[in-house]
DRENKOLLUM-787947 format. One record per residue (C-alpha): residue number from 1; residue in one letter; chain; x, y, z. Coordinates in nm, 2 decimals. Example, Ala and Ser with C-alpha at 12.3 -4.5 7.8 and 13.67 -1.06 7.14 Angstrom:
[node 1,A,A,[1.23,-0.45,0.78]]
[node 2,S,A,[1.37,-0.11,0.71]]
***
This chain:
[node 1,M,A,[0.00,0.00,0.00]]
[node 2,T,A,[0.11,0.36,-0.07]]
[node 3,E,A,[0.13,0.60,0.22]]
[node 4,L,A,[-0.06,0.92,0.13]]
[node 5,V,A,[-0.04,1.23,0.34]]
[node 6,V,A,[-0.31,1.50,0.31]]
[node 7,R,A,[-0.15,1.85,0.33]]
[node 8,R,A,[-0.27,2.20,0.36]]
[node 9,L,A,[-0.08,2.44,0.15]]
[node 10,L,A,[0.04,2.74,0.34]]
[node 11,I,A,[0.01,3.00,0.06]]
[node 12,D,A,[-0.23,3.30,0.01]]
[node 13,L,A,[-0.45,3.26,-0.30]]
[node 14,T,A,[-0.69,3.54,-0.20]]
[node 15,Q,A,[-0.48,3.80,-0.37]]
[node 16,P,A,[-0.50,3.85,-0.75]]
[node 17,F,A,[-0.18,3.78,-0.96]]
[node 18,E,A,[-0.05,3.93,-1.28]]
[node 19,R,A,[-0.20,3.80,-1.61]]
[node 20,H,A,[0.12,3.64,-1.74]]
[node 21,W,A,[0.22,3.51,-1.40]]
[node 22,N,A,[0.46,3.24,-1.54]]
[node 23,G,A,[0.77,3.43,-1.59]]
[node 24,G,A,[0.59,3.67,-1.82]]
[node 25,D,A,[0.56,3.39,-2.08]]
[node 26,A,A,[0.22,3.41,-2.25]]
[node 27,F,A,[0.23,3.05,-2.38]]
[node 28,R,A,[0.34,2.87,-2.06]]
[node 29,T,A,[0.10,3.07,-1.86]]
[node 30,A,A,[-0.19,2.99,-2.10]]
[node 31,F,A,[-0.11,2.62,-2.10]]
[node 32,L,A,[-0.09,2.59,-1.72]]
[node 33,N,A,[-0.40,2.80,-1.68]]
[node 34,A,A,[-0.57,2.56,-1.92]]
[node 35,L,A,[-0.47,2.25,-1.71]]
[node 36,S,A,[-0.59,2.42,-1.39]]
[node 37,M,A,[-0.93,2.49,-1.55]]
[node 38,S,A,[-0.98,2.12,-1.59]]
[node 39,F,A,[-0.88,2.02,-1.24]]
[node 40,P,A,[-1.18,2.09,-1.01]]
[node 41,V,A,[-1.43,1.88,-1.23]]
[node 42,G,A,[-1.16,1.63,-1.31]]
[node 43,E,A,[-1.05,1.58,-0.94]]
[node 44,Q,A,[-1.42,1.53,-0.84]]
[node 45,F,A,[-1.46,1.27,-1.11]]
[node 46,F,A,[-1.15,1.09,-0.99]]
[node 47,I,A,[-1.27,1.10,-0.63]]
[node 48,D,A,[-1.61,0.95,-0.73]]
[node 49,A,A,[-1.45,0.68,-0.95]]
[node 50,V,A,[-1.21,0.56,-0.68]]
[node 51,R,A,[-1.47,0.57,-0.40]]
[node 52,N,A,[-1.73,0.38,-0.61]]
[node 53,G,A,[-1.47,0.13,-0.72]]
[node 54,V,A,[-1.36,0.05,-0.37]]
[node 55,K,A,[-1.72,0.01,-0.27]]
[node 56,A,A,[-1.77,-0.26,-0.54]]
[node 57,L,A,[-1.48,-0.47,-0.39]]
[node 58,P,A,[-1.53,-0.75,-0.16]]
[node 59,E,A,[-1.52,-0.64,0.21]]
[node 60,A,A,[-1.18,-0.78,0.28]]
[node 61,Q,A,[-1.03,-0.60,-0.02]]
[node 62,Q,A,[-1.21,-0.27,0.08]]
[node 63,E,A,[-1.01,-0.29,0.41]]
[node 64,R,A,[-0.69,-0.33,0.22]]
[node 65,F,A,[-0.75,0.00,0.03]]
[node 66,K,A,[-0.92,0.19,0.30]]
[node 67,E,A,[-0.64,0.41,0.43]]
[node 68,E,A,[-0.48,0.47,0.09]]
[node 69,V,A,[-0.81,0.57,-0.07]]
[node 70,A,A,[-0.87,0.81,0.22]]
[node 71,G,A,[-0.54,0.97,0.14]]
[node 72,F,A,[-0.61,0.98,-0.22]]
[node 73,I,A,[-0.95,1.15,-0.18]]
[node 74,G,A,[-0.80,1.39,0.07]]
[node 75,Q,A,[-0.53,1.49,-0.16]]
[node 76,E,A,[-0.75,1.52,-0.47]]
[node 77,A,A,[-1.01,1.72,-0.27]]
[node 78,T,A,[-0.74,1.97,-0.17]]
[node 79,H,A,[-0.62,2.00,-0.52]]
[node 80,R,A,[-0.99,2.07,-0.63]]
[node 81,R,A,[-1.02,2.35,-0.36]]
[node 82,I,A,[-0.68,2.51,-0.43]]
[node 83,H,A,[-0.73,2.52,-0.81]]
[node 84,G,A,[-1.09,2.64,-0.76]]
[node 85,L,A,[-0.94,2.94,-0.59]]
[node 86,F,A,[-0.68,2.99,-0.86]]
[node 87,N,A,[-0.94,2.95,-1.13]]
[node 88,G,A,[-1.16,3.21,-0.96]]
[node 89,H,A,[-0.89,3.46,-1.04]]
[node 90,L,A,[-0.88,3.35,-1.40]]
[node 91,E,A,[-1.25,3.40,-1.43]]
[node 92,R,A,[-1.23,3.75,-1.29]]
[node 93,Q,A,[-0.96,3.81,-1.56]]
[node 94,G,A,[-1.21,3.72,-1.82]]
[node 95,Y,A,[-1.11,3.37,-1.93]]
[node 96,D,A,[-1.38,3.13,-2.05]]
[node 97,N,A,[-1.35,2.78,-1.91]]
[node 98,G,A,[-1.48,2.57,-2.21]]
[node 99,W,A,[-1.28,2.26,-2.09]]
[node 100,E,A,[-1.49,2.23,-1.78]]
[node 101,R,A,[-1.82,2.25,-1.97]]
[node 102,R,A,[-1.71,1.99,-2.21]]
[node 103,A,A,[-1.59,1.76,-1.93]]
[node 104,K,A,[-1.92,1.79,-1.75]]
[node 105,R,A,[-2.11,1.69,-2.06]]
[node 106,R,A,[-1.89,1.37,-2.11]]
[node 107,I,A,[-1.92,1.27,-1.75]]
[node 108,K,A,[-2.30,1.28,-1.78]]
[node 109,R,A,[-2.27,1.03,-2.06]]
[node 110,L,A,[-2.08,0.78,-1.84]]
[node 111,Q,A,[-2.36,0.75,-1.58]]
[node 112,G,A,[-2.48,0.39,-1.54]]
[node 113,L,A,[-2.16,0.23,-1.67]]
[node 114,N,A,[-1.98,-0.05,-1.47]]
[node 115,V,A,[-1.75,0.12,-1.21]]
[node 116,R,A,[-1.44,-0.02,-1.39]]
[node 117,H,A,[-1.50,0.22,-1.68]]
[node 118,P,A,[-1.46,0.54,-1.48]]
[node 119,L,A,[-1.17,0.38,-1.30]]
[node 120,A,A,[-1.00,0.30,-1.63]]
[node 121,I,A,[-1.06,0.67,-1.73]]
[node 122,T,A,[-0.92,0.79,-1.40]]
[node 123,A,A,[-0.61,0.56,-1.42]]
[node 124,A,A,[-0.54,0.70,-1.77]]
[node 125,Y,A,[-0.57,1.06,-1.67]]
[node 126,E,A,[-0.37,1.00,-1.36]]
[node 127,H,A,[-0.09,0.87,-1.59]]
[node 128,F,A,[-0.10,1.19,-1.78]]
[node 129,T,A,[-0.08,1.40,-1.47]]
[node 130,A,A,[0.19,1.18,-1.33]]
[node 131,I,A,[0.42,1.22,-1.62]]
[node 132,L,A,[0.35,1.59,-1.64]]
[node 133,A,A,[0.43,1.62,-1.27]]
[node 134,E,A,[0.75,1.43,-1.32]]
[node 135,Y,A,[0.84,1.68,-1.59]]
[node 136,L,A,[0.77,1.98,-1.38]]
[node 137,L,A,[0.96,1.84,-1.09]]
[node 138,Q,A,[1.25,1.76,-1.32]]
[node 139,H,A,[1.24,2.10,-1.49]]
[node 140,P,A,[1.12,2.35,-1.22]]
[node 141,D,A,[1.24,2.64,-1.44]]
[node 142,S,A,[0.93,2.57,-1.65]]
[node 143,I,A,[0.75,2.78,-1.39]]
[node 144,G,A,[0.88,3.13,-1.34]]
[node 145,D,A,[0.99,3.26,-1.00]]
[node 146,N,A,[0.82,3.60,-1.03]]
[node 147,V,A,[0.51,3.48,-0.83]]
[node 148,P,A,[0.66,3.23,-0.58]]
[node 149,R,A,[0.32,3.13,-0.42]]
[node 150,L,A,[0.20,3.01,-0.76]]
[node 151,K,A,[0.52,2.81,-0.83]]
[node 152,T,A,[0.48,2.65,-0.49]]
[node 153,M,A,[0.12,2.56,-0.57]]
[node 154,W,A,[0.22,2.39,-0.90]]
[node 155,M,A,[0.52,2.20,-0.75]]
[node 156,W,A,[0.32,2.08,-0.45]]
[node 157,H,A,[0.05,1.96,-0.68]]
[node 158,A,A,[0.30,1.78,-0.90]]
[node 159,A,A,[0.46,1.61,-0.60]]
[node 160,E,A,[0.13,1.48,-0.48]]
[node 161,E,A,[0.02,1.36,-0.82]]
[node 162,S,A,[0.34,1.15,-0.83]]
[node 163,E,A,[0.26,1.02,-0.48]]
[node 164,H,A,[-0.08,0.89,-0.57]]
[node 165,K,A,[-0.04,0.78,-0.93]]
[node 166,S,A,[-0.09,0.41,-0.85]]
[node 167,T,A,[-0.42,0.43,-0.65]]
[node 168,A,A,[-0.69,0.43,-0.93]]
[node 169,F,A,[-0.48,0.18,-1.13]]
[node 170,D,A,[-0.46,-0.07,-0.84]]
[node 171,V,A,[-0.83,-0.04,-0.76]]
[node 172,Y,A,[-0.91,-0.11,-1.13]]
[node 173,Q,A,[-0.68,-0.42,-1.13]]
[node 174,A,A,[-0.84,-0.54,-0.80]]
[node 175,L,A,[-1.18,-0.52,-0.97]]
[node 176,G,A,[-1.06,-0.75,-1.25]]
[node 177,G,A,[-1.02,-0.47,-1.50]]
[node 178,N,A,[-0.85,-0.60,-1.81]]
[node 179,H,A,[-0.58,-0.47,-2.04]]
[node 180,R,A,[-0.80,-0.44,-2.35]]
[node 181,W,A,[-1.04,-0.19,-2.18]]
[node 182,R,A,[-0.76,-0.01,-2.01]]
[node 183,M,A,[-0.61,0.05,-2.36]]
[node 184,R,A,[-0.94,0.15,-2.51]]
[node 185,W,A,[-1.00,0.42,-2.25]]
[node 186,F,A,[-0.63,0.52,-2.27]]
[node 187,R,A,[-0.67,0.59,-2.64]]
[node 188,I,A,[-0.99,0.79,-2.58]]
[node 189,V,A,[-0.84,0.99,-2.29]]
[node 190,T,A,[-0.52,1.06,-2.50]]
[node 191,F,A,[-0.74,1.21,-2.77]]
[node 192,F,A,[-0.95,1.42,-2.55]]
[node 193,F,A,[-0.67,1.53,-2.33]]
[node 194,I,A,[-0.46,1.66,-2.62]]
[node 195,L,A,[-0.77,1.82,-2.79]]
[node 196,D,A,[-0.90,1.99,-2.47]]
[node 197,A,A,[-0.56,2.12,-2.36]]
[node 198,A,A,[-0.50,2.27,-2.71]]
[node 199,M,A,[-0.84,2.42,-2.74]]
[node 200,Q,A,[-0.83,2.58,-2.39]]
[node 201,T,A,[-0.48,2.70,-2.44]]
[node 202,I,A,[-0.57,2.86,-2.77]]
[node 203,S,A,[-0.89,3.01,-2.61]]
[node 204,N,A,[-0.67,3.16,-2.33]]
[node 205,L,A,[-0.42,3.30,-2.57]]
[node 206,R,A,[-0.69,3.45,-2.80]]
[node 207,H,A,[-0.84,3.62,-2.49]]
[node 208,D,A,[-0.49,3.76,-2.41]]
[node 209,R,A,[-0.46,3.88,-2.78]]
[node 210,T,A,[-0.12,3.69,-2.79]]
[node 211,L,A,[-0.23,3.40,-3.01]]
[node 212,F,A,[-0.08,3.53,-3.32]]
[node 213,K,A,[0.24,3.67,-3.17]]
[node 214,R,A,[0.56,3.52,-3.29]]
[node 215,S,A,[0.70,3.51,-2.94]]
[node 216,T,A,[0.40,3.30,-2.83]]
[node 217,W,A,[0.47,3.02,-3.09]]
[node 218,K,A,[0.84,3.04,-3.04]]
[node 219,S,A,[0.78,2.97,-2.67]]
[node 220,A,A,[0.53,2.69,-2.76]]
[node 221,M,A,[0.78,2.51,-2.98]]
[node 222,H,A,[1.06,2.53,-2.73]]
[node 223,F,A,[0.84,2.43,-2.43]]
[node 224,L,A,[0.67,2.14,-2.61]]
[node 225,F,A,[0.91,2.01,-2.87]]
[node 226,G,A,[1.25,2.14,-2.77]]
[node 227,E,A,[1.54,1.92,-2.67]]
[node 228,K,A,[1.40,1.93,-2.31]]
[node 229,G,A,[1.05,1.99,-2.42]]
[node 230,L,A,[0.74,1.85,-2.25]]
[node 231,V,A,[0.63,1.62,-2.54]]
[node 232,T,A,[0.99,1.53,-2.63]]
[node 233,L,A,[1.06,1.40,-2.28]]
[node 234,T,A,[0.72,1.25,-2.19]]
[node 235,R,A,[0.67,1.04,-2.51]]
[node 236,A,A,[0.85,0.73,-2.37]]
[node 237,P,A,[0.67,0.73,-2.03]]
[node 238,W,A,[0.34,0.79,-2.22]]
[node 239,R,A,[0.41,0.48,-2.44]]
[node 240,A,A,[0.50,0.27,-2.13]]
[node 241,Y,A,[0.13,0.27,-2.02]]
[node 242,K,A,[0.06,0.05,-2.32]]
[node 243,S,A,[0.24,-0.25,-2.19]]
[node 244,E,A,[0.03,-0.53,-2.05]]
[node 245,H,A,[0.28,-0.55,-1.76]]
[node 246,F,A,[0.28,-0.18,-1.68]]
[node 247,H,A,[0.24,-0.05,-1.33]]
[node 248,P,A,[0.27,0.33,-1.23]]
[node 249,A,A,[0.52,0.25,-0.96]]
[node 250,Q,A,[0.77,0.15,-1.24]]
[node 251,Q,A,[0.81,0.52,-1.31]]
[node 252,G,A,[1.00,0.68,-1.02]]
[node 253,S,A,[0.89,0.94,-0.77]]
[node 254,T,A,[1.21,1.03,-0.60]]
[node 255,L,A,[1.18,1.39,-0.72]]
[node 256,S,A,[0.84,1.41,-0.56]]
[node 257,S,A,[0.97,1.29,-0.22]]
[node 258,H,A,[1.27,1.53,-0.24]]
[node 259,W,A,[1.05,1.83,-0.31]]
[node 260,L,A,[0.81,1.75,-0.03]]
[node 261,R,A,[1.11,1.69,0.21]]
[node 262,T,A,[1.29,2.02,0.12]]
[node 263,H,A,[0.97,2.23,0.12]]
[node 264,A,A,[0.80,2.10,0.43]]
[node 265,D,A,[0.77,2.46,0.55]]
[node 266,Q,A,[0.52,2.53,0.27]]
[node 267,F,A,[0.25,2.30,0.40]]
[node 268,S,A,[0.11,2.14,0.72]]
[node 269,V,A,[0.00,1.77,0.75]]
[node 270,V,A,[-0.37,1.74,0.82]]
[node 271,G,A,[-0.42,1.36,0.76]]
[node 272,Q,A,[-0.25,1.05,0.66]]
[node 273,G,A,[-0.33,0.71,0.50]]
[node 274,R,A,[-0.14,0.39,0.42]]
***
């Protein structure tokens, strides 16, 4: 079992922040804003999927997952709350959250499906967030230092995503979820994740009137496809999920534990699971 600690982040998100808070870079700001816009509805979906999945297990297995799932839910609920506060500032800056509306419509269509399907979707999205988290932890300069509280927020979130990356996957496996359906949902999730991230980022840039600036696309190419770009360095771990023998624990989380250990003054522990 994975030990999961629920933490309260000790930063002030009541105060507004500058529009291009990520080092003044329009693209990197728009991209991370887009991800944040998906988190509140996404985190709630993940919570519901894992909670309902565990309830479908035999009682003995429920006990096995009890404390880990409590930690998972606590972490995701905290992420949902923190990004809700962050997104409130984006809304006041005039951004339109189309990703959230599309996600809510898709979630409605999943009602009534066997609990393994939402779990497979959750496991796939958790893989995306885990490899993105590992990238941010490995390349902290992707987030500018000009608004330290926001950098802390993103690095804390990344560290916890790396911590709980196995939970939904393990519950899916415990319920007898098979590789074929895991792959089917992974392909669907890959399509919609890329589509939604692109659409929301473009929407954010259009609102900023920076969509057609040369500097925006130069930054996008460097951040995504450069030698140390996000897509360049996450392609291999993305493919790893396709293996029938894959498990999230195969992808390391030492950077996560290091960040949490060296930044313990940025949060307080409010709960714990195993």
